[in-house]
C-alpha positions in Angstrom: -5.8 -22.8 7.1 -6.3 -20.6 4.0 -9.8 -22.7 3.2 -10.9 -22.5 6.7 -10.3 -18.3 6.7 -12.0 -18.1 3.4 -15.2 -20.1 4.8 -15.3 -17.7 8.0 -14.9 -14.6 5.9 -18.0 -15.8 3.7 -19.9 -16.5 6.5 -19.3 -13.1 8.4 -19.6 -11.2 5.1 -23.0 -12.8 4.4 -24.4 -12.1 8.0 -23.0 -8.5 7.9 -25.0 -8.1 4.6 -28.3 -9.7 6.1 -28.2 -8.3 9.5 -26.2 -5.2 9.6 -26.8 -3.7 6.2 -30.3 -5.3 5.6 -29.8 -6.4 2.1 -32.6 -8.6 1.3 -31.5 -9.6 -2.2 -29.9 -13.0 -2.0 -28.1 -12.6 -5.3 -26.5 -9.2 -4.2 -25.6 -10.9 -0.6 -24.2 -13.9 -2.5 -22.0 -11.8 -4.5 -20.8 -9.6 -2.1 -19.8 -12.5 0.2 -18.1 -14.7 -2.4 -16.2 -11.7 -3.5 -14.9 -11.1 0.0 -14.3 -14.9 0.3 -12.2 -14.8 -3.0 -10.3 -11.6 -2.1 -9.2 -13.0 1.2 -8.2 -16.3 -0.5 -6.2 -14.3 -3.0 -4.5 -12.0 -0.5 -3.4 -15.1 1.6 -2.2 -16.8 -1.6 -0.1 -13.7 -2.2 1.2 -13.4 1.1 2.2 -17.0 1.4 3.8 -16.7 -2.0 5.8 -13.7 -0.9 7.1 -15.3 2.2 8.0 -18.4 0.3 10.1 -16.3 -2.4 11.6 -14.4 0.8 12.6 -17.7 2.4 14.2 -18.9 -1.0 16.2 -15.7 -1.6 18.6 -15.2 1.4 20.1 -11.7 0.4 
């Protein structure tokens, strides 16, 4: 699930850069899209880790 959301984030951010913002540089679009995808991946990993930690500590 995490990988699918990361892929969707990459595609959506790439389309936003190309069509909405009008960025013509492929390198800038790639960096922004990959940055957004990696950010989402990290946020999902942290969220999942916190949920597992909360499940293990029943205080």
